[in-house]
ROBA-666096 format. One record per residue: x, y, z of N, C-alpha, C, O in turn; chain. Coordinates in pm, whole numbers. Last residue first. Example, Ala and Ser with C-alpha at 12.3 -4.5 7.8 and 13.67 -1.06 7.14 Angstrom:
% residues 2
[[1285; -225; 708]; [1367; -106; 714]; [1290; 3; 787]; [1341; 114; 804]; "A"] [[1319; -569; 780]; [1230; -450; 780]; [1320; -330; 780]; [1424; -332; 846]; "A"] 
% end
This chain:
% residues 196
[[-355; 4406; 958]; [-380; 4493; 958]; [-444; 4536; 1005]; [-462; 4657; 990]; "A"] [[-112; 4128; 1055]; [-254; 4192; 1044]; [-271; 4283; 1029]; [-186; 4336; 1100]; "A"] [[186; 4072; 926]; [154; 4137; 1018]; [-38; 4202; 968]; [-72; 4285; 883]; "A"] [[229; 3847; 708]; [321; 3900; 876]; [238; 3886; 971]; [206; 3798; 1052]; "A"] [[168; 3967; 488]; [104; 3844; 515]; [110; 3797; 679]; [28; 3735; 747]; "A"] [[205; 4192; 451]; [61; 4156; 502]; [52; 4040; 523]; [-49; 3991; 571]; "A"] [[506; 4127; 404]; [426; 4165; 507]; [293; 4204; 541]; [268; 4246; 654]; "A"] [[499; 4012; 141]; [541; 3905; 249]; [472; 3994; 404]; [405; 3937; 491]; "A"] [[386; 4260; -23]; [321; 4052; 10]; [333; 3962; 155]; [260; 3895; 229]; "A"] [[560; 4373; 40]; [411; 4403; 120]; [343; 4315; 99]; [252; 4276; 172]; "A"] [[796; 4299; -106]; [771; 4265; -4]; [646; 4311; 72]; [644; 4271; 189]; "A"] [[587; 4104; -406]; [693; 4220; -365]; [703; 4240; -220]; [601; 4192; -172]; "A"] [[550; 3856; -456]; [529; 3924; -619]; [615; 4082; -566]; [680; 4155; -641]; "A"] [[753; 3586; -350]; [658; 3689; -329]; [640; 3839; -464]; [727; 3891; -534]; "A"] [[825; 3234; -303]; [803; 3327; -387]; [719; 3406; -390]; [605; 3369; -420]; "A"] [[1034; 3021; -77]; [883; 3063; -135]; [910; 3240; -211]; [987; 3329; -178]; "A"] [[1220; 2840; -20]; [1218; 2844; -141]; [1036; 2903; -138]; [941; 2842; -186]; "A"] [[1075; 2866; 317]; [1180; 2813; 274]; [1092; 2819; 87]; [972; 2809; 62]; "A"] [[982; 3016; 680]; [912; 2980; 518]; [1061; 2981; 402]; [1140; 3075; 401]; "A"] [[860; 2899; 947]; [947; 2880; 894]; [892; 2934; 748]; [781; 2902; 705]; "A"] [[810; 3026; 1308]; [777; 3000; 1136]; [919; 3016; 1058]; [1021; 3083; 1074]; "A"] [[717; 2993; 1637]; [825; 2916; 1485]; [769; 2907; 1372]; [696; 2816; 1331]; "A"] [[508; 2992; 1793]; [668; 3064; 1872]; [753; 3068; 1702]; [840; 3151; 1673]; "A"] [[169; 3057; 1781]; [264; 3005; 1685]; [436; 3111; 1736]; [465; 3230; 1723]; "A"] [[-22; 3058; 1925]; [81; 3043; 2008]; [210; 2988; 1927]; [305; 2918; 1962]; "A"] [[-248; 3196; 1743]; [-229; 3283; 1852]; [-117; 3267; 1921]; [-66; 3363; 1980]; "A"] [[-334; 3238; 1434]; [-178; 3133; 1527]; [-160; 3190; 1646]; [-49; 3240; 1664]; "A"] [[-527; 3333; 1417]; [-510; 3258; 1319]; [-456; 3130; 1428]; [-491; 3021; 1473]; "A"] [[-547; 3608; 1604]; [-670; 3461; 1659]; [-593; 3326; 1542]; [-606; 3213; 1589]; "A"] [[-264; 3673; 1571]; [-307; 3664; 1598]; [-391; 3619; 1645]; [-361; 3565; 1751]; "A"] [[-6; 3625; 1313]; [-29; 3674; 1386]; [-169; 3639; 1479]; [-194; 3524; 1443]; "A"] [[-55; 3549; 1065]; [80; 3412; 1114]; [67; 3485; 1229]; [139; 3425; 1309]; "A"] [[-323; 3566; 831]; [-204; 3668; 898]; [-160; 3541; 989]; [-227; 3438; 985]; "A"] [[-486; 3530; 623]; [-412; 3422; 664]; [-286; 3508; 755]; [-166; 3495; 729]; "A"] [[-688; 3625; 494]; [-750; 3537; 630]; [-630; 3507; 663]; [-637; 3435; 762]; "A"] [[-582; 3726; 232]; [-607; 3845; 352]; [-644; 3800; 521]; [-639; 3869; 623]; "A"] [[-364; 3472; 105]; [-554; 3532; 132]; [-512; 3629; 271]; [-442; 3608; 370]; "A"] [[-174; 3550; -162]; [-180; 3538; 41]; [-327; 3562; 45]; [-391; 3656; -4]; "A"] [[-180; 3366; -480]; [-194; 3501; -351]; [-214; 3550; -267]; [-305; 3631; -285]; "A"] [[-26; 3256; -619]; [-134; 3165; -513]; [-124; 3297; -446]; [-47; 3313; -352]; "A"] [[161; 3300; -807]; [-2; 3244; -843]; [-84; 3241; -771]; [-202; 3229; -802]; "A"] [[302; 3437; -567]; [231; 3524; -725]; [139; 3421; -726]; [38; 3432; -656]; "A"] [[397; 3300; -462]; [280; 3359; -384]; [234; 3446; -509]; [130; 3510; -521]; "A"] [[478; 2917; -423]; [466; 3042; -519]; [306; 3140; -468]; [190; 3106; -448]; "A"] [[645; 2791; -171]; [529; 2820; -271]; [516; 2950; -337]; [545; 3063; -297]; "A"] [[808; 2620; -59]; [840; 2574; -188]; [680; 2662; -262]; [619; 2624; -362]; "A"] [[671; 2557; 281]; [771; 2514; 162]; [725; 2529; 52]; [618; 2475; 25]; "A"] [[647; 2686; 616]; [579; 2622; 446]; [714; 2679; 408]; [800; 2760; 443]; "A"] [[543; 2577; 911]; [650; 2562; 810]; [599; 2571; 658]; [532; 2489; 596]; "A"] [[539; 2640; 1232]; [455; 2648; 1113]; [571; 2674; 1008]; [660; 2759; 1013]; "A"] [[445; 2543; 1610]; [540; 2552; 1468]; [497; 2512; 1365]; [436; 2406; 1350]; "A"] [[221; 2585; 1715]; [328; 2573; 1759]; [432; 2624; 1664]; [483; 2735; 1657]; "A"] [[-90; 2563; 1741]; [54; 2509; 1663]; [128; 2626; 1715]; [88; 2738; 1748]; "A"] [[-377; 2560; 1822]; [-272; 2481; 1951]; [-70; 2506; 1806]; [38; 2450; 1824]; "A"] [[-553; 2683; 1666]; [-481; 2757; 1753]; [-383; 2708; 1838]; [-315; 2777; 1913]; "A"] [[-627; 2542; 1474]; [-494; 2580; 1396]; [-454; 2692; 1571]; [-351; 2758; 1585]; "A"] [[-874; 2424; 1539]; [-752; 2329; 1526]; [-613; 2416; 1510]; [-503; 2364; 1532]; "A"] [[-962; 2657; 1574]; [-985; 2592; 1657]; [-909; 2478; 1674]; [-877; 2430; 1783]; "A"] [[-1075; 2753; 1315]; [-945; 2840; 1389]; [-878; 2766; 1505]; [-763; 2793; 1539]; "A"] [[-1028; 2463; 1080]; [-1069; 2560; 1142]; [-1003; 2596; 1277]; [-920; 2530; 1340]; "A"] [[-951; 2435; 729]; [-945; 2394; 878]; [-1058; 2519; 964]; [-1128; 2613; 926]; "A"] [[-1064; 2641; 476]; [-1114; 2480; 521]; [-1061; 2415; 690]; [-1143; 2353; 758]; "A"] [[-922; 2863; 569]; [-1049; 2839; 489]; [-1118; 2699; 508]; [-1228; 2679; 558]; "A"] [[-662; 2836; 598]; [-711; 2888; 716]; [-863; 2860; 671]; [-932; 2828; 767]; "A"] [[-593; 2713; 310]; [-575; 2612; 508]; [-634; 2687; 590]; [-677; 2622; 685]; "A"] [[-609; 2779; 158]; [-703; 2765; 149]; [-741; 2740; 298]; [-842; 2741; 368]; "A"] [[-292; 2851; 93]; [-422; 2984; 76]; [-537; 2917; 154]; [-582; 2998; 235]; "A"] [[-211; 2629; -8]; [-167; 2670; 143]; [-314; 2799; 170]; [-402; 2808; 255]; "A"] [[-262; 2483; -265]; [-338; 2471; -184]; [-337; 2563; -50]; [-441; 2576; 14]; "A"] [[-165; 2699; -551]; [-98; 2598; -462]; [-309; 2572; -341]; [-419; 2626; -351]; "A"] [[-274; 2643; -902]; [-274; 2737; -781]; [-216; 2628; -631]; [-231; 2506; -623]; "A"] [[-81; 2529; -1167]; [-204; 2534; -1093]; [-167; 2574; -976]; [-54; 2555; -933]; "A"] [[-80; 2715; -1457]; [37; 2674; -1316]; [-105; 2655; -1215]; [-198; 2734; -1194]; "A"] [[-233; 2840; -1665]; [-194; 2737; -1672]; [-117; 2640; -1531]; [-110; 2517; -1524]; "A"] [[-180; 3132; -1604]; [-272; 3058; -1548]; [-304; 2897; -1555]; [-377; 2838; -1477]; "A"] [[132; 3269; -1470]; [54; 3148; -1595]; [-72; 3093; -1546]; [-72; 3013; -1452]; "A"] [[356; 3454; -1324]; [219; 3423; -1344]; [140; 3408; -1467]; [95; 3493; -1543]; "A"] [[662; 3392; -1293]; [619; 3399; -1367]; [426; 3382; -1338]; [387; 3266; -1337]; "A"] [[838; 3307; -1077]; [831; 3466; -1098]; [705; 3476; -1169]; [625; 3559; -1124]; "A"] [[967; 3051; -1173]; [850; 3040; -1063]; [786; 3214; -1053]; [669; 3223; -1014]; "A"] [[1040; 2935; -1470]; [1061; 3049; -1354]; [947; 3073; -1254]; [838; 3119; -1288]; "A"] [[953; 2669; -1593]; [956; 2770; -1608]; [999; 2861; -1454]; [972; 2818; -1342]; "A"] [[1195; 2391; -1614]; [1054; 2461; -1527]; [1056; 2593; -1531]; [1151; 2650; -1478]; "A"] [[1312; 2287; -1967]; [1296; 2298; -1821]; [1167; 2414; -1764]; [1086; 2484; -1825]; "A"] [[1155; 2019; -2153]; [1180; 2182; -2121]; [1213; 2216; -2008]; [1137; 2174; -1921]; "A"] [[1083; 1802; -2213]; [1247; 1835; -2209]; [1271; 1969; -2158]; [1379; 2019; -2128]; "A"] [[860; 1614; -1993]; [885; 1739; -2066]; [1010; 1755; -2093]; [1082; 1722; -1998]; "A"] [[820; 1369; -1840]; [883; 1355; -2012]; [910; 1476; -2091]; [959; 1478; -2204]; "A"] [[763; 1512; -1641]; [872; 1432; -1607]; [931; 1411; -1771]; [1046; 1431; -1812]; "A"] [[602; 1801; -1592]; [593; 1680; -1668]; [763; 1613; -1678]; [861; 1675; -1721]; "A"] [[619; 1964; -1226]; [714; 1950; -1364]; [631; 1765; -1462]; [615; 1655; -1408]; "A"] [[501; 2128; -970]; [448; 1979; -1083]; [536; 2046; -1194]; [522; 2160; -1238]; "A"] [[659; 2165; -662]; [635; 2248; -771]; [641; 2119; -917]; [736; 2049; -954]; "A"] [[485; 2071; -340]; [587; 2084; -483]; [544; 2115; -626]; [437; 2099; -684]; "A"] [[430; 2277; -108]; [331; 2231; -206]; [479; 2225; -369]; [531; 2306; -446]; "A"] [[409; 2198; 217]; [477; 2227; 80]; [406; 2129; 19]; [358; 2017; 35]; "A"] [[318; 2238; 569]; [313; 2258; 428]; [413; 2286; 319]; [491; 2382; 324]; "A"] [[354; 2122; 899]; [426; 2167; 747]; [358; 2179; 685]; [266; 2111; 730]; "A"] [[229; 2230; 1191]; [189; 2190; 1062]; [311; 2213; 921]; [333; 2320; 864]; "A"] [[257; 2103; 1526]; [333; 2147; 1455]; [293; 2120; 1308]; [311; 2004; 1272]; "A"] [[91; 2076; 1674]; [162; 2142; 1704]; [253; 2197; 1633]; [317; 2300; 1653]; "A"] [[-241; 1893; 1771]; [-198; 2039; 1667]; [-47; 2121; 1671]; [-62; 2243; 1672]; "A"] [[-357; 1804; 2009]; [-219; 1760; 2003]; [-147; 1842; 1856]; [-25; 1850; 1838]; "A"] [[-567; 1979; 2021]; [-479; 1926; 2162]; [-324; 1906; 2097]; [-218; 1965; 2121]; "A"] [[-737; 1891; 1798]; [-699; 2064; 1872]; [-634; 2022; 1965]; [-711; 2071; 2047]; "A"] [[-705; 1632; 1773]; [-662; 1772; 1685]; [-663; 1870; 1771]; [-559; 1926; 1807]; "A"] [[-852; 1578; 1985]; [-740; 1525; 1953]; [-635; 1602; 1853]; [-514; 1621; 1866]; "A"] [[-1170; 1713; 1926]; [-1044; 1709; 2019]; [-898; 1642; 2027]; [-834; 1695; 2118]; "A"] [[-1201; 1587; 1689]; [-1185; 1649; 1719]; [-1117; 1739; 1825]; [-1027; 1820; 1805]; "A"] [[-1184; 1261; 1663]; [-1061; 1296; 1618]; [-1105; 1452; 1674]; [-1005; 1476; 1741]; "A"] [[-1478; 1166; 1723]; [-1384; 1131; 1807]; [-1249; 1184; 1751]; [-1165; 1129; 1822]; "A"] [[-1633; 1381; 1553]; [-1629; 1398; 1698]; [-1518; 1340; 1739]; [-1436; 1414; 1793]; "A"] [[-1463; 1488; 1258]; [-1521; 1353; 1295]; [-1507; 1377; 1470]; [-1395; 1391; 1520]; "A"] [[-1368; 1713; 1138]; [-1467; 1708; 1186]; [-1571; 1624; 1248]; [-1688; 1644; 1279]; "A"] [[-1114; 1620; 1081]; [-1096; 1748; 1188]; [-1308; 1724; 1228]; [-1353; 1725; 1342]; "A"] [[-1098; 1472; 822]; [-1118; 1382; 989]; [-1100; 1532; 1102]; [-1063; 1505; 1217]; "A"] [[-1212; 1650; 670]; [-1275; 1567; 661]; [-1274; 1472; 825]; [-1361; 1429; 901]; "A"] [[-953; 1774; 666]; [-1019; 1866; 701]; [-1168; 1815; 727]; [-1249; 1888; 784]; "A"] [[-736; 1568; 531]; [-744; 1635; 682]; [-872; 1713; 723]; [-890; 1707; 844]; "A"] [[-869; 1597; 303]; [-923; 1394; 418]; [-832; 1536; 545]; [-899; 1581; 638]; "A"] [[-779; 1858; 198]; [-902; 1789; 213]; [-948; 1671; 338]; [-1033; 1671; 427]; "A"] [[-481; 1823; 264]; [-587; 1884; 298]; [-714; 1893; 305]; [-769; 1933; 407]; "A"] [[-472; 1583; 62]; [-422; 1597; 187]; [-501; 1676; 286]; [-572; 1626; 372]; "A"] [[-556; 1747; -156]; [-622; 1634; -129]; [-569; 1603; 8]; [-665; 1598; 85]; "A"] [[-351; 1899; -221]; [-487; 2005; -163]; [-571; 1886; -154]; [-688; 1921; -142]; "A"] [[-63; 1825; -70]; [-172; 1905; -146]; [-270; 1932; -104]; [-299; 1975; 8]; "A"] [[96; 1801; 173]; [137; 1845; 34]; [78; 1830; -37]; [147; 1805; -136]; "A"] [[142; 1840; 519]; [35; 1835; 348]; [133; 1895; 232]; [208; 1992; 216]; "A"] [[185; 1650; 766]; [250; 1780; 668]; [176; 1694; 547]; [160; 1579; 507]; "A"] [[159; 1749; 1131]; [63; 1716; 1046]; [162; 1780; 914]; [209; 1894; 916]; "A"] [[206; 1653; 1501]; [283; 1684; 1379]; [237; 1632; 1231]; [258; 1516; 1196]; "A"] [[-29; 1507; 1598]; [105; 1606; 1662]; [166; 1693; 1572]; [164; 1814; 1590]; "A"] [[-192; 1318; 1566]; [-205; 1463; 1503]; [-70; 1606; 1561]; [-48; 1727; 1557]; "A"] [[-58; 1122; 1646]; [-83; 1110; 1493]; [-101; 1239; 1476]; [-41; 1294; 1383]; "A"] [[-48; 1131; 1920]; [40; 1151; 1796]; [106; 1176; 1707]; [218; 1215; 1674]; "A"] [[-337; 1111; 1945]; [-255; 1229; 2007]; [-105; 1252; 1956]; [-50; 1362; 1950]; "A"] [[-386; 867; 1867]; [-457; 978; 1803]; [-332; 1078; 1835]; [-248; 1112; 1753]; "A"] [[-263; 743; 2113]; [-231; 688; 1951]; [-281; 812; 1865]; [-197; 856; 1787]; "A"] [[-390; 751; 2273]; [-259; 866; 2274]; [-220; 860; 2156]; [-157; 946; 2095]; "A"] [[-624; 733; 2243]; [-597; 796; 2289]; [-425; 882; 2284]; [-375; 995; 2289]; "A"] [[-611; 445; 2210]; [-623; 508; 2121]; [-613; 635; 2139]; [-583; 686; 2031]; "A"] [[-501; 209; 2376]; [-442; 274; 2293]; [-455; 389; 2217]; [-359; 443; 2162]; "A"] [[-779; 111; 2511]; [-663; 178; 2605]; [-518; 301; 2510]; [-466; 407; 2546]; "A"] [[-869; -35; 2269]; [-921; 99; 2340]; [-796; 177; 2399]; [-734; 273; 2352]; "A"] [[-630; -186; 2079]; [-741; -143; 2211]; [-744; -62; 2223]; [-652; 17; 2202]; "A"] [[-553; -130; 1787]; [-492; -277; 1879]; [-569; -274; 1973]; [-614; -388; 1983]; "A"] [[-538; 118; 1659]; [-706; 14; 1634]; [-651; -149; 1720]; [-710; -257; 1707]; "A"] [[-374; 274; 1720]; [-517; 285; 1768]; [-620; 192; 1750]; [-733; 180; 1796]; "A"] [[-154; 76; 1659]; [-162; 112; 1770]; [-333; 154; 1853]; [-389; 115; 1955]; "A"] [[-218; 120; 1376]; [-200; 10; 1377]; [-257; 12; 1570]; [-364; -35; 1609]; "A"] [[-131; 427; 1361]; [-280; 383; 1329]; [-276; 266; 1424]; [-318; 282; 1538]; "A"] [[123; 419; 1377]; [31; 461; 1537]; [-87; 397; 1518]; [-147; 330; 1602]; "A"] [[221; 262; 1223]; [255; 209; 1333]; [124; 337; 1421]; [56; 308; 1519]; "A"] [[160; 509; 1032]; [120; 355; 987]; [135; 255; 1111]; [59; 158; 1105]; "A"] [[302; 705; 1129]; [180; 765; 1145]; [74; 562; 1107]; [-34; 520; 1149]; "A"] [[573; 784; 1298]; [523; 707; 1207]; [393; 655; 1206]; [368; 561; 1281]; "A"] [[565; 1020; 1426]; [662; 1039; 1324]; [614; 904; 1205]; [615; 909; 1082]; "A"] [[645; 842; 1718]; [607; 1036; 1653]; [650; 1016; 1544]; [770; 990; 1533]; "A"] [[701; 657; 1890]; [683; 637; 1727]; [646; 756; 1640]; [623; 758; 1519]; "A"] [[728; 736; 2137]; [843; 697; 2066]; [843; 647; 1868]; [923; 622; 1778]; "A"] [[497; 736; 2234]; [550; 867; 2187]; [711; 889; 2086]; [769; 974; 2019]; "A"] [[416; 478; 2255]; [382; 527; 2158]; [434; 664; 2100]; [428; 704; 1984]; "A"] [[587; 460; 2466]; [617; 383; 2396]; [576; 447; 2230]; [647; 462; 2130]; "A"] [[462; 644; 2666]; [594; 615; 2619]; [634; 611; 2502]; [691; 697; 2435]; "A"] [[211; 508; 2661]; [223; 604; 2618]; [377; 653; 2602]; [396; 713; 2496]; "A"] [[313; 251; 2834]; [247; 230; 2663]; [251; 367; 2615]; [304; 368; 2504]; "A"] [[412; 337; 3049]; [475; 277; 2944]; [426; 239; 2809]; [487; 206; 2707]; "A"] [[189; 434; 3122]; [237; 517; 3106]; [394; 492; 3041]; [471; 578; 2998]; "A"] [[-26; 211; 3170]; [-1; 294; 3076]; [77; 397; 3063]; [35; 475; 2978]; "A"] [[166; -80; 3231]; [120; 34; 3274]; [76; 111; 3155]; [129; 88; 3047]; "A"] [[30; -405; 3051]; [177; -298; 3090]; [98; -162; 3097]; [8; -125; 3022]; "A"] [[-77; -670; 3245]; [-118; -526; 3140]; [35; -449; 3154]; [118; -444; 3245]; "A"] [[-59; -1026; 3137]; [-23; -904; 3208]; [-23; -805; 3143]; [9; -799; 3024]; "A"] [[-315; -1165; 2976]; [-184; -1169; 2996]; [-142; -1034; 3074]; [-214; -935; 3056]; "A"] [[-565; -1383; 3198]; [-529; -1302; 3094]; [-425; -1231; 3073]; [-396; -1196; 3188]; "A"] [[-566; -1744; 3123]; [-530; -1623; 3234]; [-530; -1453; 3105]; [-504; -1436; 2986]; "A"] [[-741; -1895; 2863]; [-640; -1910; 2956]; [-668; -1752; 3065]; [-768; -1681; 3071]; "A"] [[-887; -2021; 2681]; [-861; -1854; 2666]; [-727; -1861; 2737]; [-621; -1838; 2681]; "A"] [[-1016; -2221; 2780]; [-901; -2254; 2721]; [-894; -2114; 2681]; [-907; -2140; 2561]; "A"] [[-1088; -2242; 3161]; [-1090; -2181; 3014]; [-999; -2189; 2880]; [-885; -2149; 2902]; "A"] [[-1000; -2517; 3330]; [-984; -2413; 3257]; [-1013; -2362; 3157]; [-978; -2412; 3051]; "A"] [[-1082; -2818; 3328]; [-1145; -2695; 3402]; [-1124; -2632; 3355]; [-1216; -2617; 3275]; "A"] [[-817; -2931; 3238]; [-931; -2955; 3178]; [-1038; -2883; 3207]; [-1113; -2869; 3110]; "A"] [[-605; -2913; 3452]; [-637; -2825; 3339]; [-731; -2860; 3190]; [-711; -2823; 3074]; "A"] [[-734; -3092; 3664]; [-730; -2975; 3668]; [-701; -2855; 3508]; [-762; -2753; 3476]; "A"] [[-903; -3315; 3481]; [-798; -3307; 3560]; [-766; -3099; 3560]; [-780; -3014; 3472]; "A"] [[-1210; -3609; 3500]; [-1143; -3466; 3436]; [-1015; -3408; 3557]; [-1016; -3436; 3677]; "A"] [[-1138; -3937; 3453]; [-1107; -3829; 3541]; [-1156; -3707; 3500]; [-1104; -3711; 3388]; "A"] [[-1304; -4114; 3204]; [-1137; -4066; 3252]; [-1217; -3897; 3343]; [-1295; -3807; 3313]; "A"] [[-1400; -4457; 3171]; [-1479; -4306; 3214]; [-1279; -4283; 3230]; [-1183; -4358; 3250]; "A"] [[-1341; -4652; 2848]; [-1367; -4620; 2996]; [-1356; -4457; 3073]; [-1305; -4359; 3018]; "A"] [[-1394; -4847; 2648]; [-1410; -4734; 2671]; [-1423; -4730; 2827]; [-1498; -4793; 2901]; "A"] [[-1211; -5054; 2436]; [-1277; -5052; 2614]; [-1294; -4869; 2648]; [-1200; -4792; 2667]; "A"] [[-1318; -5136; 2155]; [-1241; -5064; 2204]; [-1272; -5072; 2383]; [-1385; -5103; 2423]; "A"] [[-1435; -5470; 2062]; [-1516; -5319; 2025]; [-1343; -5230; 2152]; [-1280; -5310; 2221]; "A"] [[-1325; -5707; 2097]; [-1310; -5638; 1956]; [-1343; -5524; 1973]; [-1284; -5445; 1900]; "A"] 
% end
């Protein structure tokens, strides 16, 4: 009536841990190369950085290799990250490309065409680009080799005197691209490019 209970001898499969042997590890050179191929895909690189401790340095290096800023909020967020001890060194070593875009703000429901960019209007929001040398440490900007600035109205956001592209702010700069930028005069452009 009662089921017969008998003792089962443990076999080898029962003696191993439920986790099993550790999975094979890829050499770091291969994982580094994979993460280098992911450059530009910040979401995937952030996932890689959270996957394991060994992937963190190369992931952060590639996250900060090329930085694209399109707003003051993005600049503020980058400044906050740059002050954290675990990202400070990665940013200094990795930041080789800095792209600054100031997209013109236009109300999509407004039937009026956008005003000329050369007008100085207090109602136009100021660009955030003039804040870059004030917010980011010169230590971080010293490794920038490629700088692209696009769609900036330097008439409404005058060139900051501390923003020369030569000298100590960008000592390793080899490429500067200015596209769709508006200057009040040639003197402003010269003052920005050539330190006093």
